Structures are given as C-alpha cells and as structure tokens.
N, CA, C, O and the ligand as a Tripos MOL2 file, in Angstrom:
@<TRIPOS>MOLECULE
protein
  245   243    62     0     0
PROTEIN
NO_CHARGES

@<TRIPOS>ATOM
      1 N           0.8450   -1.2020    0.0000 N.3       1 MET1
      2 CA          0.0000    0.0000    0.0000 C.3       1 MET1
      3 C           0.8790    1.2510    0.0000 C.2       1 MET1
      4 O           1.8800    1.3190    0.7130 O.2       1 MET1
      5 N           0.5040    2.2060   -0.7820 N.am      2 ALA2
      6 CA          1.2710    3.4470   -0.8560 C.3       2 ALA2
      7 C           1.1980    4.1970    0.4710 C.2       2 ALA2
      8 O           0.2680    4.0120    1.2560 O.2       2 ALA2
      9 N           2.1740    5.0260    0.6980 N.am      3 GLU3
     10 CA          2.1680    5.7920    1.9400 C.3       3 GLU3
     11 C           1.3130    7.0390    1.7860 C.2       3 GLU3
     12 O           1.4170    7.7710    0.8020 O.2       3 GLU3
     13 N           0.4820    7.2570    2.7650 N.am      4 TRP4
     14 CA         -0.4260    8.4040    2.7420 C.3       4 TRP4
     15 C          -0.1230    9.2720    3.9510 C.2       4 TRP4
     16 O           0.2410    8.7850    5.0210 O.2       4 TRP4
     17 N          -0.2810   10.5510    3.7520 N.am      5 TYR5
     18 CA         -0.0250   11.4900    4.8350 C.3       5 TYR5
     19 C          -1.2460   12.3650    5.0740 C.2       5 TYR5
     20 O          -1.9780   12.7120    4.1480 O.2       5 TYR5
     21 N          -1.4440   12.7100    6.3370 N.am      6 CYS6
     22 CA         -2.5290   13.6120    6.6850 C.3       6 CYS6
     23 C          -2.2170   15.0000    6.1220 C.2       6 CYS6
     24 O          -1.1160   15.5220    6.3000 O.2       6 CYS6
     25 N          -3.1870   15.5760    5.4530 N.am      7 PHE7
     26 CA         -2.9800   16.8960    4.8500 C.3       7 PHE7
     27 C          -2.7570   17.9590    5.9250 C.2       7 PHE7
     28 O          -2.0140   18.9190    5.7210 O.2       7 PHE7
     29 N          -3.3970   17.7760    7.0430 N.am      8 GLN8
     30 CA         -3.2890   18.7570    8.1190 C.3       8 GLN8
     31 C          -1.9920   18.6330    8.9000 C.2       8 GLN8
     32 O          -1.2800   19.6150    9.1080 O.2       8 GLN8
     33 N          -1.6960   17.4140    9.3300 N.am      9 ASP9
     34 CA         -0.6120   17.2180   10.2990 C.3       9 ASP9
     35 C           0.7020   16.7950    9.6670 C.2       9 ASP9
     36 O           1.7490   16.8300   10.3120 O.2       9 ASP9
     37 N           0.6440   16.3910    8.3960 N.am     10 LYS10
     38 CA          1.8370   15.9170    7.6920 C.3      10 LYS10
     39 C           2.4720   14.7100    8.3780 C.2      10 LYS10
     40 O           3.6880   14.5210    8.3320 O.2      10 LYS10
     41 N           1.6380   13.9080    9.0080 N.am     11 VAL11
     42 CA          2.1330   12.6720    9.6010 C.3      11 VAL11
     43 C           1.6180   11.4900    8.7930 C.2      11 VAL11
     44 O           0.5790   11.5670    8.1380 O.2      11 VAL11
     45 N           2.3700   10.3940    8.8550 N.am     12 LYS12
     46 CA          2.0030    9.2180    8.0910 C.3      12 LYS12
     47 C           0.7370    8.5790    8.6660 C.2      12 LYS12
     48 O           0.6000    8.4310    9.8800 O.2      12 LYS12
     49 N          -0.1710    8.2090    7.7910 N.am     13 LEU13
     50 CA         -1.4100    7.5790    8.2330 C.3      13 LEU13
     51 C          -1.1580    6.1230    8.5750 C.2      13 LEU13
     52 O          -0.3360    5.4540    7.9490 O.2      13 LEU13
     53 N          -1.8700    5.6490    9.5680 N.am     14 GLU14
     54 CA         -1.7480    4.2650    9.9920 C.3      14 GLU14
     55 C          -2.9270    3.4580    9.4650 C.2      14 GLU14
     56 O          -4.0240    3.9810    9.2710 O.2      14 GLU14
     57 N          -2.6760    2.1780    9.2400 N.am     15 GLU15
     58 CA         -3.7690    1.3040    8.8160 C.3      15 GLU15
     59 C          -4.7710    1.1680    9.9430 C.2      15 GLU15
     60 O          -4.3960    1.0010   11.1030 O.2      15 GLU15
     61 N          -6.0310    1.2390    9.6050 N.am     16 ALA16
     62 CA         -7.0670    1.1480   10.6250 C.3      16 ALA16
     63 C          -8.3640    0.6450   10.0260 C.2      16 ALA16
     64 O          -8.5670    0.6850    8.8130 O.2      16 ALA16
     65 N          -9.2340    0.1720   10.8990 N.am     17 ASP17
     66 CA        -10.5770   -0.1830   10.4590 C.3      17 ASP17
     67 C         -11.4010    1.0830   10.3650 C.2      17 ASP17
     68 O         -11.5640    1.8130   11.3430 O.2      17 ASP17
     69 N         -11.9060    1.3270    9.1990 N.am     18 VAL18
     70 CA        -12.6410    2.5650    8.9650 C.3      18 VAL18
     71 C         -14.1160    2.2450    8.7600 C.2      18 VAL18
     72 O         -14.4740    1.3840    7.9550 O.2      18 VAL18
     73 N         -14.9420    2.9330    9.4790 N.am     19 THR19
     74 CA        -16.3840    2.7560    9.2860 C.3      19 THR19
     75 C         -16.8870    3.7840    8.3010 C.2      19 THR19
     76 O         -16.4290    4.9260    8.2790 O.2      19 THR19
     77 N         -17.8140    3.3710    7.5040 N.am     20 LEU20
     78 CA        -18.3770    4.2930    6.5350 C.3      20 LEU20
     79 C         -19.7810    4.6770    6.9600 C.2      20 LEU20
     80 O         -20.6210    3.8160    7.2250 O.2      20 LEU20
     81 N         -20.0210    5.9410    7.0220 N.am     21 SER21
     82 CA        -21.3350    6.4050    7.4660 C.3      21 SER21
     83 C         -22.3080    6.4900    6.2980 C.2      21 SER21
     84 O         -23.5230    6.4610    6.4980 O.2      21 SER21
     85 N         -21.7820    6.5950    5.0770 N.am     22 TYR22
     86 CA        -22.6730    6.7960    3.9480 C.3      22 TYR22
     87 C         -23.1420    5.4890    3.3230 C.2      22 TYR22
     88 O         -23.9650    5.4810    2.4090 O.2      22 TYR22
     89 N         -22.6050    4.3900    3.8310 N.am     23 ILE23
     90 CA        -23.0090    3.1010    3.2720 C.3      23 ILE23
     91 C         -23.8990    2.3720    4.2860 C.2      23 ILE23
     92 O         -23.7060    2.4870    5.4960 O.2      23 ILE23
     93 N         -24.8680    1.6290    3.7720 N.am     24 VAL24
     94 CA        -25.8430    1.0060    4.6550 C.3      24 VAL24
     95 C         -25.2830   -0.2010    5.3850 C.2      24 VAL24
     96 O         -25.7140   -0.5270    6.4910 O.2      24 VAL24
     97 N         -24.3320   -0.8530    4.7660 N.am     25 VAL25
     98 CA        -23.7940   -2.0570    5.3820 C.3      25 VAL25
     99 C         -23.0020   -1.7160    6.6380 C.2      25 VAL25
    100 O         -22.2220   -0.7640    6.6770 O.2      25 VAL25
    101 N         -23.2290   -2.5090    7.6340 N.am     26 ASN26
    102 CA        -22.5420   -2.2880    8.8940 C.3      26 ASN26
    103 C         -21.2870   -3.1450    8.9510 C.2      26 ASN26
    104 O         -21.2990   -4.2640    9.4620 O.2      26 ASN26
    105 N         -20.2170   -2.5990    8.4200 N.am     27 ARG27
    106 CA        -18.9670   -3.3520    8.4250 C.3      27 ARG27
    107 C         -17.7960   -2.4050    8.3570 C.2      27 ARG27
    108 O         -17.9280   -1.2160    8.0680 O.2      27 ARG27
    109 N         -16.6460   -2.9810    8.6340 N.am     28 PHE28
    110 CA        -15.4390   -2.1720    8.6110 C.3      28 PHE28
    111 C         -14.7000   -2.3680    7.3050 C.2      28 PHE28
    112 O         -14.7770   -3.4250    6.6790 O.2      28 PHE28
    113 N         -13.9910   -1.3410    6.9090 N.am     29 PHE29
    114 CA        -13.1420   -1.4410    5.7390 C.3      29 PHE29
    115 C         -11.7160   -1.1280    6.1410 C.2      29 PHE29
    116 O         -11.4490   -0.3500    7.0580 O.2      29 PHE29
    117 N         -10.8030   -1.7730    5.4080 N.am     30 LYS30
    118 CA         -9.3990   -1.5160    5.6710 C.3      30 LYS30
    119 C          -9.0540   -0.1400    5.1260 C.2      30 LYS30
    120 O          -8.9750    0.0620    3.9140 O.2      30 LYS30
    121 N          -8.8570    0.7740    6.0090 N.am     31 GLY31
    122 CA         -8.5650    2.1320    5.5840 C.3      31 GLY31
    123 C          -7.3660    2.6850    6.3150 C.2      31 GLY31
    124 O          -6.5590    1.9430    6.8750 O.2      31 GLY31
    125 N          -7.2630    3.9820    6.3010 N.am     32 LEU32
    126 CA         -6.1320    4.6590    6.9220 C.3      32 LEU32
    127 C          -6.6440    5.7240    7.8780 C.2      32 LEU32
    128 O          -7.6660    6.3700    7.6440 O.2      32 LEU32
    129 N          -5.9060    5.8790    8.9490 N.am     33 LYS33
    130 CA         -6.3400    6.8260    9.9620 C.3      33 LYS33
    131 C          -5.1520    7.6430   10.4370 C.2      33 LYS33
    132 O          -4.0550    7.1120   10.6090 O.2      33 LYS33
    133 N          -5.3660    8.9240   10.6470 N.am     34 CYS34
    134 CA         -4.3100    9.7780   11.1610 C.3      34 CYS34
    135 C          -4.2110    9.5770   12.6720 C.2      34 CYS34
    136 O          -5.2060    9.7230   13.3820 O.2      34 CYS34
    137 N          -3.0160    9.2420   13.1690 N.am     35 PRO35
    138 CA         -2.8660    9.0080   14.6140 C.3      35 PRO35
    139 C          -2.9910   10.2870   15.4230 C.2      35 PRO35
    140 O          -3.1670   10.2410   16.6400 O.2      35 PRO35
    141 N          -2.9030   11.4010   14.7670 N.am     36 LYS36
    142 CA         -2.9240   12.6750   15.4800 C.3      36 LYS36
    143 C          -4.3330   13.2720   15.5800 C.2      36 LYS36
    144 O          -4.8210   13.5370   16.6790 O.2      36 LYS36
    145 N          -4.9760   13.4800   14.4410 N.am     37 CYS37
    146 CA         -6.2860   14.1320   14.4830 C.3      37 CYS37
    147 C          -7.4200   13.1280   14.2960 C.2      37 CYS37
    148 O          -8.5870   13.4660   14.4950 O.2      37 CYS37
    149 N          -7.0820   11.8860   13.9110 N.am     38 GLY38
    150 CA         -8.1100   10.8540   13.8370 C.3      38 GLY38
    151 C          -8.9150   10.8480   12.5560 C.2      38 GLY38
    152 O          -9.8840   10.0980   12.4380 O.2      38 GLY38
    153 N          -8.5310   11.6740   11.5920 N.am     39 VAL39
    154 CA         -9.2640   11.7080   10.3470 C.3      39 VAL39
    155 C          -9.0600   10.3760    9.6070 C.2      39 VAL39
    156 O          -7.9840    9.7820    9.6680 O.2      39 VAL39
    157 N         -10.0990    9.9190    8.9140 N.am     40 GLN40
    158 CA        -10.0550    8.6210    8.2580 C.3      40 GLN40
    159 C         -10.0600    8.7770    6.7490 C.2      40 GLN40
    160 O         -10.7730    9.6080    6.1860 O.2      40 GLN40
    161 N          -9.2440    7.9520    6.1140 N.am     41 TYR41
    162 CA         -9.1990    7.9510    4.6570 C.3      41 TYR41
    163 C          -9.4260    6.5430    4.1470 C.2      41 TYR41
    164 O          -9.0280    5.5670    4.7830 O.2      41 TYR41
    165 N         -10.0660    6.4470    3.0010 N.am     42 LEU42
    166 CA        -10.1550    5.1700    2.3110 C.3      42 LEU42
    167 C          -9.4590    5.3100    0.9630 C.2      42 LEU42
    168 O          -9.8410    6.1420    0.1400 O.2      42 LEU42
    169 N          -8.4450    4.4960    0.7470 N.am     43 PRO43
    170 CA         -7.7890    4.5260   -0.5670 C.3      43 PRO43
    171 C          -8.7750    4.1260   -1.6600 C.2      43 PRO43
    172 O          -9.6930    3.3390   -1.4300 O.2      43 PRO43
    173 N          -8.5730    4.6710   -2.8270 N.am     44 GLU44
    174 CA         -9.5200    4.4510   -3.9170 C.3      44 GLU44
    175 C          -9.6540    2.9700   -4.2630 C.2      44 GLU44
    176 O         -10.7290    2.5070   -4.6440 O.2      44 GLU44
    177 N          -8.5580    2.2390   -4.1280 N.am     45 GLU45
    178 CA         -8.6100    0.8180   -4.4740 C.3      45 GLU45
    179 C          -9.5210    0.0580   -3.5170 C.2      45 GLU45
    180 O         -10.1640   -0.9130   -3.9140 O.2      45 GLU45
    181 N          -9.5790    0.4860   -2.2820 N.am     46 VAL46
    182 CA        -10.4870   -0.1400   -1.3130 C.3      46 VAL46
    183 C         -11.9310    0.1900   -1.6610 C.2      46 VAL46
    184 O         -12.8150   -0.6640   -1.5980 O.2      46 VAL46
    185 N         -12.1450    1.4270   -2.0220 N.am     47 VAL47
    186 CA        -13.4860    1.8620   -2.4110 C.3      47 VAL47
    187 C         -13.9650    1.0620   -3.6140 C.2      47 VAL47
    188 O         -15.1160    0.6300   -3.6680 O.2      47 VAL47
    189 N         -13.0660    0.8710   -4.5790 N.am     48 MET48
    190 CA        -13.4380    0.1930   -5.8160 C.3      48 MET48
    191 C         -13.7100   -1.2890   -5.6000 C.2      48 MET48
    192 O         -14.5770   -1.8500   -6.2700 O.2      48 MET48
    193 N         -13.0080   -1.9290   -4.7010 N.am     49 THR49
    194 CA        -13.1580   -3.3700   -4.5400 C.3      49 THR49
    195 C         -14.0630   -3.7370   -3.3730 C.2      49 THR49
    196 O         -15.0980   -4.3730   -3.5760 O.2      49 THR49
    197 N         -13.6980   -3.3530   -2.1710 N.am     50 ASP50
    198 CA        -14.4160   -3.7810   -0.9710 C.3      50 ASP50
    199 C         -15.8420   -3.2600   -0.9250 C.2      50 ASP50
    200 O         -16.7710   -3.9980   -0.5990 O.2      50 ASP50
    201 N         -16.0090   -2.0050   -1.2490 N.am     51 ILE51
    202 CA        -17.3400   -1.4110   -1.1340 C.3      51 ILE51
    203 C         -18.2640   -1.9620   -2.2080 C.2      51 ILE51
    204 O         -19.4440   -2.2080   -1.9560 O.2      51 ILE51
    205 N         -17.7300   -2.1520   -3.3970 N.am     52 GLN52
    206 CA        -18.5430   -2.7500   -4.4600 C.3      52 GLN52
    207 C         -18.9760   -4.1520   -4.0690 C.2      52 GLN52
    208 O         -20.1120   -4.5530   -4.3190 O.2      52 GLN52
    209 N         -18.0750   -4.8870   -3.4610 N.am     53 ALA53
    210 CA        -18.3900   -6.2330   -3.0180 C.3      53 ALA53
    211 C         -19.4760   -6.2050   -1.9540 C.2      53 ALA53
    212 O         -20.3830   -7.0370   -1.9550 O.2      53 ALA53
    213 N         -19.3750   -5.2570   -1.0640 N.am     54 ALA54
    214 CA        -20.3660   -5.1310    0.0050 C.3      54 ALA54
    215 C         -21.7370   -4.7750   -0.5570 C.2      54 ALA54
    216 O         -22.7650   -5.2710   -0.0950 O.2      54 ALA54
    217 N         -21.7300   -3.9100   -1.5560 N.am     55 GLU55
    218 CA        -23.0040   -3.5110   -2.1560 C.3      55 GLU55
    219 C         -23.6480   -4.6770   -2.8970 C.2      55 GLU55
    220 O         -24.8690   -4.8360   -2.8970 O.2      55 GLU55
    221 N         -22.8030   -5.4860   -3.5250 N.am     56 GLN56
    222 CA        -23.3210   -6.6560   -4.2280 C.3      56 GLN56
    223 C         -23.8860   -7.6590   -3.2360 C.2      56 GLN56
    224 O         -24.9210   -8.2790   -3.4800 O.2      56 GLN56
    225 N         -23.1960   -7.8090   -2.1180 N.am     57 GLU57
    226 CA        -23.6600   -8.6690   -1.0380 C.3      57 GLU57
    227 C         -25.0690   -8.2440   -0.6180 C.2      57 GLU57
    228 O         -25.9600   -9.0700   -0.4180 O.2      57 GLU57
    229 N         -25.2320   -6.9510   -0.4930 N.am     58 LEU58
    230 CA        -26.4800   -6.3740   -0.0350 C.3      58 LEU58
    231 C         -27.5920   -6.6230   -1.0590 C.2      58 LEU58
    232 O         -28.7300   -6.9260   -0.6980 O.2      58 LEU58
    233 N         -27.2400   -6.4890   -2.3420 N.am     59 ASP59
    234 CA        -28.2160   -6.6680   -3.4030 C.3      59 ASP59
    235 C         -28.7270   -8.0930   -3.4850 C.2      59 ASP59
    236 O         -29.8870   -8.3290   -3.8220 O.2      59 ASP59
    237 N         -27.8540   -9.0450   -3.1740 N.am     60 SER60
    238 CA        -28.2100  -10.4440   -3.3520 C.3      60 SER60
    239 C         -29.0860  -10.9560   -2.2220 C.2      60 SER60
    240 O         -29.6020  -12.0710   -2.2990 O.2      60 SER60
    241 N         -29.2620  -10.1610   -1.1740 N.am     61 LYS61
    242 CA        -30.0730  -10.6180   -0.0560 C.3      61 LYS61
    243 C         -31.5610  -10.3170   -0.2670 C.2      61 LYS61
    244 O         -32.3840  -10.6400    0.5890 O.2      61 LYS61
    245 ZN         -4.1900   14.4350   11.0090 Zn       62 ZN62
@<TRIPOS>BOND
     1     1     2 1
     2     2     3 1
     3     3     4 2
     4     3     5 am
     5     5     6 1
     6     6     7 1
     7     7     8 2
     8     7     9 am
     9     9    10 1
    10    10    11 1
    11    11    12 2
    12    11    13 am
    13    13    14 1
    14    14    15 1
    15    15    16 2
    16    15    17 am
    17    17    18 1
    18    18    19 1
    19    19    20 2
    20    19    21 am
    21    21    22 1
    22    22    23 1
    23    23    24 2
    24    23    25 am
    25    25    26 1
    26    26    27 1
    27    27    28 2
    28    27    29 am
    29    29    30 1
    30    30    31 1
    31    31    32 2
    32    31    33 am
    33    33    34 1
    34    34    35 1
    35    35    36 2
    36    35    37 am
    37    37    38 1
    38    38    39 1
    39    39    40 2
    40    39    41 am
    41    41    42 1
    42    42    43 1
    43    43    44 2
    44    43    45 am
    45    45    46 1
    46    46    47 1
    47    47    48 2
    48    47    49 am
    49    49    50 1
    50    50    51 1
    51    51    52 2
    52    51    53 am
    53    53    54 1
    54    54    55 1
    55    55    56 2
    56    55    57 am
    57    57    58 1
    58    58    59 1
    59    59    60 2
    60    59    61 am
    61    61    62 1
    62    62    63 1
    63    63    64 2
    64    63    65 am
    65    65    66 1
    66    66    67 1
    67    67    68 2
    68    67    69 am
    69    69    70 1
    70    70    71 1
    71    71    72 2
    72    71    73 am
    73    73    74 1
    74    74    75 1
    75    75    76 2
    76    75    77 am
    77    77    78 1
    78    78    79 1
    79    79    80 2
    80    79    81 am
    81    81    82 1
    82    82    83 1
    83    83    84 2
    84    83    85 am
    85    85    86 1
    86    86    87 1
    87    87    88 2
    88    87    89 am
    89    89    90 1
    90    90    91 1
    91    91    92 2
    92    91    93 am
    93    93    94 1
    94    94    95 1
    95    95    96 2
    96    95    97 am
    97    97    98 1
    98    98    99 1
    99    99   100 2
   100    99   101 am
   101   101   102 1
   102   102   103 1
   103   103   104 2
   104   103   105 am
   105   105   106 1
   106   106   107 1
   107   107   108 2
   108   107   109 am
   109   109   110 1
   110   110   111 1
   111   111   112 2
   112   111   113 am
   113   113   114 1
   114   114   115 1
   115   115   116 2
   116   115   117 am
   117   117   118 1
   118   118   119 1
   119   119   120 2
   120   119   121 am
   121   121   122 1
   122   122   123 1
   123   123   124 2
   124   123   125 am
   125   125   126 1
   126   126   127 1
   127   127   128 2
   128   127   129 am
   129   129   130 1
   130   130   131 1
   131   131   132 2
   132   131   133 am
   133   133   134 1
   134   134   135 1
   135   135   136 2
   136   135   137 am
   137   137   138 1
   138   138   139 1
   139   139   140 2
   140   139   141 am
   141   141   142 1
   142   142   143 1
   143   143   144 2
   144   143   145 am
   145   145   146 1
   146   146   147 1
   147   147   148 2
   148   147   149 am
   149   149   150 1
   150   150   151 1
   151   151   152 2
   152   151   153 am
   153   153   154 1
   154   154   155 1
   155   155   156 2
   156   155   157 am
   157   157   158 1
   158   158   159 1
   159   159   160 2
   160   159   161 am
   161   161   162 1
   162   162   163 1
   163   163   164 2
   164   163   165 am
   165   165   166 1
   166   166   167 1
   167   167   168 2
   168   167   169 am
   169   169   170 1
   170   170   171 1
   171   171   172 2
   172   171   173 am
   173   173   174 1
   174   174   175 1
   175   175   176 2
   176   175   177 am
   177   177   178 1
   178   178   179 1
   179   179   180 2
   180   179   181 am
   181   181   182 1
   182   182   183 1
   183   183   184 2
   184   183   185 am
   185   185   186 1
   186   186   187 1
   187   187   188 2
   188   187   189 am
   189   189   190 1
   190   190   191 1
   191   191   192 2
   192   191   193 am
   193   193   194 1
   194   194   195 1
   195   195   196 2
   196   195   197 am
   197   197   198 1
   198   198   199 1
   199   199   200 2
   200   199   201 am
   201   201   202 1
   202   202   203 1
   203   203   204 2
   204   203   205 am
   205   205   206 1
   206   206   207 1
   207   207   208 2
   208   207   209 am
   209   209   210 1
   210   210   211 1
   211   211   212 2
   212   211   213 am
   213   213   214 1
   214   214   215 1
   215   215   216 2
   216   215   217 am
   217   217   218 1
   218   218   219 1
   219   219   220 2
   220   219   221 am
   221   221   222 1
   222   222   223 1
   223   223   224 2
   224   223   225 am
   225   225   226 1
   226   226   227 1
   227   227   228 2
   228   227   229 am
   229   229   230 1
   230   230   231 1
   231   231   232 2
   232   231   233 am
   233   233   234 1
   234   234   235 1
   235   235   236 2
   236   235   237 am
   237   237   238 1
   238   238   239 1
   239   239   240 2
   240   239   241 am
   241   241   242 1
   242   242   243 1
   243   243   244 2
@<TRIPOS>SUBSTRUCTURE
     1 MET1         2 RESIDUE 1 A MET
     2 ALA2         6 RESIDUE 1 A ALA
     3 GLU3        10 RESIDUE 1 A GLU
     4 TRP4        14 RESIDUE 1 A TRP
     5 TYR5        18 RESIDUE 1 A TYR
     6 CYS6        22 RESIDUE 1 A CYS
     7 PHE7        26 RESIDUE 1 A PHE
     8 GLN8        30 RESIDUE 1 A GLN
     9 ASP9        34 RESIDUE 1 A ASP
    10 LYS10       38 RESIDUE 1 A LYS
    11 VAL11       42 RESIDUE 1 A VAL
    12 LYS12       46 RESIDUE 1 A LYS
    13 LEU13       50 RESIDUE 1 A LEU
    14 GLU14       54 RESIDUE 1 A GLU
    15 GLU15       58 RESIDUE 1 A GLU
    16 ALA16       62 RESIDUE 1 A ALA
    17 ASP17       66 RESIDUE 1 A ASP
    18 VAL18       70 RESIDUE 1 A VAL
    19 THR19       74 RESIDUE 1 A THR
    20 LEU20       78 RESIDUE 1 A LEU
    21 SER21       82 RESIDUE 1 A SER
    22 TYR22       86 RESIDUE 1 A TYR
    23 ILE23       90 RESIDUE 1 A ILE
    24 VAL24       94 RESIDUE 1 A VAL
    25 VAL25       98 RESIDUE 1 A VAL
    26 ASN26      102 RESIDUE 1 A ASN
    27 ARG27      106 RESIDUE 1 A ARG
    28 PHE28      110 RESIDUE 1 A PHE
    29 PHE29      114 RESIDUE 1 A PHE
    30 LYS30      118 RESIDUE 1 A LYS
    31 GLY31      122 RESIDUE 1 A GLY
    32 LEU32      126 RESIDUE 1 A LEU
    33 LYS33      130 RESIDUE 1 A LYS
    34 CYS34      134 RESIDUE 1 A CYS
    35 PRO35      138 RESIDUE 1 A PRO
    36 LYS36      142 RESIDUE 1 A LYS
    37 CYS37      146 RESIDUE 1 A CYS
    38 GLY38      150 RESIDUE 1 A GLY
    39 VAL39      154 RESIDUE 1 A VAL
    40 GLN40      158 RESIDUE 1 A GLN
    41 TYR41      162 RESIDUE 1 A TYR
    42 LEU42      166 RESIDUE 1 A LEU
    43 PRO43      170 RESIDUE 1 A PRO
    44 GLU44      174 RESIDUE 1 A GLU
    45 GLU45      178 RESIDUE 1 A GLU
    46 VAL46      182 RESIDUE 1 A VAL
    47 VAL47      186 RESIDUE 1 A VAL
    48 MET48      190 RESIDUE 1 A MET
    49 THR49      194 RESIDUE 1 A THR
    50 ASP50      198 RESIDUE 1 A ASP
    51 ILE51      202 RESIDUE 1 A ILE
    52 GLN52      206 RESIDUE 1 A GLN
    53 ALA53      210 RESIDUE 1 A ALA
    54 ALA54      214 RESIDUE 1 A ALA
    55 GLU55      218 RESIDUE 1 A GLU
    56 GLN56      222 RESIDUE 1 A GLN
    57 GLU57      226 RESIDUE 1 A GLU
    58 LEU58      230 RESIDUE 1 A LEU
    59 ASP59      234 RESIDUE 1 A ASP
    60 SER60      238 RESIDUE 1 A SER
    61 LYS61      242 RESIDUE 1 A LYS
    62 ZN62       245 GROUP 0 **** ****
C-alpha cells in the first residue's frame, strides 16, 4: 500500500478499520487513519473493490 499522509498534520497515516457512514452495510473497511487528528481515509482501491463487493452482497439478499 502506498504511503499516505494527513494533509493537516503531515504525519504518516496508519492502517485502521474505517467505518463508513454513507453506506448502509454495517462493516469495517481496511482504511487509513491519522494518529494525530483521527481523520479517516479510504484509498480508492479499497473503495473500488471492498465497497462494491459489500453492495453486491447487499443486493443479493
Ligand atoms: Zn491528522
């Protein structure tokens, strides 16, 4: 995974479980979190794969 930095604090983001508020599924995604201010990021590749999979899961139920 590429290294990501917080725009505010200029510190390296740590891997973390990120919850998404805009998605209906109640699950965690592998994302990035700033250890300083706590802001959460989801890399685009996670959005493209994991979230699509989750949405498909939801559709099939
Ligand atoms: Zn930060």
